[in-house]
C-alpha positions in Angstrom: 16.9 64.1 96.9 17.2 67.3 94.9 19.6 67.8 92.1 21.3 71.2 91.0 23.0 72.6 88.4 25.4 75.5 89.4 27.3 78.2 88.1 30.8 77.1 86.8 32.3 80.5 87.5 33.8 80.9 90.9 32.6 77.4 92.2 35.7 77.3 94.1 34.9 80.1 96.1 31.9 78.9 96.6 32.4 75.0 97.7 35.8 76.4 99.4 38.8 74.4 100.4 38.5 71.0 100.1 35.0 71.8 99.8 34.6 73.2 103.2 32.0 75.7 103.0 29.8 72.5 101.3 30.4 70.9 104.5 29.2 74.1 106.7 25.9 74.0 104.4 25.5 70.7 106.0 26.0 70.8 109.4 23.6 74.3 109.3 20.9 72.3 107.6 21.3 69.0 108.2 21.6 67.6 104.7 24.3 65.8 102.5 25.8 67.0 99.6 27.4 65.6 97.0 28.7 67.3 93.8 30.4 66.1 90.7 31.5 69.4 88.5 28.5 71.6 88.7 26.2 69.1 89.3 24.9 69.3 93.1 22.5 66.5 94.7 21.3 67.6 98.3 19.5 64.7 100.1 18.0 64.9 103.8 14.1 65.7 105.3 12.4 67.5 102.2 12.0 70.9 104.5 15.8 71.0 105.2 16.6 69.9 101.5 14.3 72.7 99.9 16.2 75.1 102.2 19.6 74.5 101.6 19.0 73.9 97.7 17.7 78.0 98.2 20.4 79.0 99.4 22.8 77.1 96.9 20.6 78.6 94.0 21.2 82.7 95.2 24.4 81.7 95.9 25.0 80.2 92.4 22.9 83.6 90.9 25.5 85.5 92.7 28.3 84.0 91.3 27.0 84.2 87.9 26.2 88.2 88.3 30.1 88.2 89.0 30.4 88.6 93.1 33.3 86.5 94.3 33.1 85.1 98.0 35.3 86.1 100.7 35.9 83.7 103.5 33.2 84.4 106.0 30.6 85.3 103.5 29.1 81.7 103.2 29.0 81.6 107.2 26.7 84.7 106.5 24.9 83.5 104.0 23.8 80.7 106.2 23.3 83.0 109.2 20.6 85.0 107.2 18.9 82.3 105.1 18.6 80.6 108.2 16.5 83.6 110.1 14.5 84.3 107.5 14.3 81.9 104.4 12.3 84.4 102.3 14.9 86.9 102.4 17.0 87.4 99.1 20.6 86.8 99.4 21.2 88.7 95.9 20.0 91.7 97.3 21.8 91.3 101.2 25.0 90.7 99.2 25.0 93.2 96.4 23.5 96.1 98.1 26.9 97.7 99.0 29.1 97.9 101.8 29.6 100.6 104.5 32.8 102.4 103.1 35.0 103.3 105.9 37.0 106.6 105.2 40.0 104.1 103.1 41.1 101.1 104.8 38.3 98.4 104.2 34.6 98.7 103.7 32.4 96.9 106.4 29.6 94.8 105.5 26.7 93.7 107.7 26.9 89.9 108.8 23.2 89.5 109.5 19.7 90.5 108.9 19.6 92.6 112.5 23.1 93.8 111.2 21.6 95.3 108.1 18.9 96.9 109.8 20.8 98.7 112.5 22.7 100.6 109.7 20.1 101.3 107.5 18.7 102.8 110.5 21.4 104.6 111.0 21.2 105.9 107.7 17.7 107.2 108.2 17.7 108.0 111.7 19.2 110.9 114.1 18.9 108.7 117.0 19.1 104.5 117.1 19.5 102.9 120.3 20.6 99.0 120.0 20.1 96.1 122.6 22.3 92.6 122.2 24.4 90.6 123.8 28.3 91.0 123.3 29.8 90.3 119.6 26.8 91.3 117.8 28.9 94.3 116.4 27.0 97.1 117.9 30.0 99.4 118.4 32.0 98.1 116.1 29.3 98.9 113.3 28.5 102.4 114.8 32.2 103.2 114.8 31.8 102.3 111.2 29.5 104.5 110.2 30.8 107.2 112.4 34.2 106.9 110.0 32.0 106.7 107.0 30.2 109.8 107.8 33.7 111.8 109.0 35.4 110.8 105.8 32.2 111.8 103.6 32.1 115.3 105.4 28.7 114.8 107.1 30.0 115.6 110.7 32.8 117.5 111.9 33.8 115.7 114.5 33.2 111.8 116.5 32.4 111.8 120.1 33.1 108.7 122.1 31.4 108.1 125.4 31.4 105.5 127.8 30.3 105.4 131.3 33.1 105.0 133.6 31.7 101.8 135.7 34.3 98.9 136.4 33.4 95.4 135.5 32.9 93.7 138.7 36.3 94.7 140.3 37.4 98.6 141.5 40.6 99.6 139.6 41.4 102.2 142.1 43.2 105.0 141.3 44.2 105.6 137.8 46.9 108.0 136.3 47.6 110.3 134.3 45.4 113.6 132.6 41.5 112.8 132.4 41.5 111.1 128.7 44.3 108.6 130.1 42.1 108.1 132.9 38.9 107.1 131.5 41.2 105.4 128.0 40.8 101.8 129.5 36.8 102.1 129.6 36.7 103.2 126.1 39.3 100.9 124.6 36.8 99.2 122.7 35.9 102.1 120.6 39.7 103.2 119.9 40.4 99.3 119.2 37.6 99.7 116.3 38.7 103.1 114.9 42.4 101.4 114.6 41.0 98.9 112.7 38.6 101.3 110.3 41.1 104.2 110.0 44.2 103.0 111.1 46.6 103.9 114.1 48.4 107.2 113.0 45.2 108.6 111.3 43.2 108.4 114.6 46.2 109.7 116.7 46.2 112.7 114.9 42.4 112.7 114.4 42.6 112.8 118.6 45.2 115.6 118.4 43.5 117.8 116.5 39.8 117.5 118.4 38.5 115.7 115.2 38.2 112.9 117.4 37.1 113.4 120.8 37.3 111.1 124.2 34.1 112.4 126.5 33.6 110.9 129.6 29.8 110.8 130.3 30.1 112.2 133.8 31.9 115.5 132.2 28.8 115.7 129.4 26.3 118.2 131.4 26.1 121.5 129.9 27.4 120.5 126.6 25.5 120.6 123.1 27.0 118.8 120.3 26.4 120.1 116.6 27.6 118.2 113.1 28.7 115.3 115.3 28.5 111.3 115.2 28.0 110.3 119.0 28.3 107.2 120.0 27.8 106.0 124.0 28.8 103.0 124.6 28.2 100.0 127.5 24.3 102.1 128.0 23.5 99.8 130.6 25.4 101.0 133.0 24.0 104.5 133.0 21.3 105.7 135.6 18.5 107.3 134.4 19.7 110.8 135.2 22.7 110.4 133.0 20.8 108.6 130.1 18.4 111.7 130.1 21.4 114.1 130.3 23.6 112.4 127.7 20.3 112.7 125.2 19.7 116.0 125.9 23.3 116.9 124.6 22.5 116.5 121.1 22.5 119.6 118.3 21.5 120.7 114.8 23.2 118.1 112.1 24.2 115.4 114.6 23.6 111.4 114.9 23.5 109.2 118.3 23.9 106.2 118.6 23.7 104.1 121.7 24.6 100.5 122.8 24.1 98.5 125.5 23.9 94.6 126.5 21.1 94.4 129.6 22.1 91.6 130.6 25.4 92.9 131.5 24.8 95.6 134.1 27.4 96.5 136.6 25.2 99.4 138.4 25.1 99.0 142.0 21.7 97.0 143.2 18.7 98.8 143.0 19.6 100.8 140.5 18.0 100.7 137.2 19.8 100.9 134.4 18.9 104.0 132.1 18.8 102.1 129.2 16.1 99.9 130.2 14.3 103.3 131.2 14.8 104.6 127.7 13.6 101.7 126.2 10.0 102.3 128.0 9.9 106.0 127.8 11.1 106.8 124.5 9.0 103.5 122.4 7.2 104.9 119.9 8.7 108.6 119.3 9.0 109.4 115.8 13.0 109.6 114.9 14.1 107.3 117.3 14.6 103.5 116.1 15.3 100.7 118.2 17.3 97.5 116.9 17.5 94.7 119.3 20.2 91.6 118.5 20.2 88.1 119.7 23.0 85.2 120.1 22.2 84.4 116.0 23.7 87.5 115.6 27.3 87.2 117.1 29.5 86.9 115.0 33.0 86.2 116.8 33.9 82.4 117.5 31.4 80.0 117.3 31.0 79.4 120.5 30.7 82.6 121.6 27.4 81.8 120.6 26.5 78.9 122.1 28.0 81.0 125.9 25.6 83.7 125.1 22.5 81.4 124.5 23.2 79.0 127.5 23.6 82.2 130.0 20.6 83.4 128.6 18.6 79.6 129.7 20.2 80.2 133.0 18.7 83.8 133.6 15.7 82.7 132.5 15.7 79.4 134.9 16.8 81.6 138.0 13.7 84.5 137.3 11.2 81.0 137.0 12.8 80.2 140.5 12.5 83.0 141.6 8.9 83.7 140.6 8.2 80.3 141.6 9.4 81.1 145.2 7.3 83.7 145.3 3.9 82.8 143.4 3.8 79.5 141.6 0.9 80.7 139.4 2.6 84.5 138.8 5.7 82.1 137.3 3.6 80.2 135.4 1.9 83.0 133.6 5.1 84.7 132.9 7.1 81.4 131.6 3.7 81.0 129.1 3.7 84.7 127.8 7.7 84.8 127.2 7.2 83.1 124.0 4.9 85.6 122.9 6.9 88.5 124.2 9.8 87.7 122.4 8.1 87.3 118.9 6.7 90.9 119.1 10.2 91.9 120.4 11.5 90.2 117.1 9.0 91.6 115.0 9.1 95.0 116.2 12.9 94.7 115.2 12.1 93.8 111.8 9.7 96.4 111.5 10.5 99.2 109.1 10.1 102.6 110.6 
């Protein structure tokens, strides 16, 4: 059992409505919290008590410094504390959000998201790989909007392969932009949320935001542009090489993809997977890897992603077992080491 005395200023925002934030901390760390005024008692297993107490102490330090928590930020603090117990929540929350034009401030909700934002600031090419809901597209668009607002680039180029997700859509009416618009809706949605619908439409009209179908990118050189390639797992090897070589002076490139949702025909190697192998270690390029812990949508999405990952691993083990029992065992034993290595690589500073 541990007893804490928290800063009284802003304590209501820390505890939440009817102590809902305390209940979240209890569930996350499997402890019991009992509050009486600013005095808080934490009971449970020693390791869990220590982790929960450290979290609460850092949150209290933020309150004392004048920080006021928004609705989702206690969940963000829990996520960061569980991912890296040594992480400083004071640095995480007071490091400043990313100003995206004038509508809102975008802040990271996990350590990997923070690394992703920093990588886009520090590198001209960033490649992010991870499941749906981890903020890859939204944060890339936010960074592009911020770069445009600060006159760092002259235009934003949105690009995505026109590959249907498991069904044929047939003929689509309209001009080129209208035909590819359904494939680019996630990018448009993020722009509308960050900048505003009317401003986005005006920027599209004057070419400050450009919709560039991947198939029509060959031969172009894009200078002073923030270029985003979404759904990169559906590029072919040839398309990925072609896209990467479109980059001109003063430009930044962000490539996002989820290798668990490939819609290419069977037998085709995703360009994103090949890029992982070919570009590993190339100076100036940063890879960021997300996992189910970084999912910031509904809590069920995180569980869904984890469940499908487990099923994919089981299928791979069954396939290997059918080929060679010894190979399956060696791959199964090597998997944890590979996962730890990938995780450490994503955390390593360039």
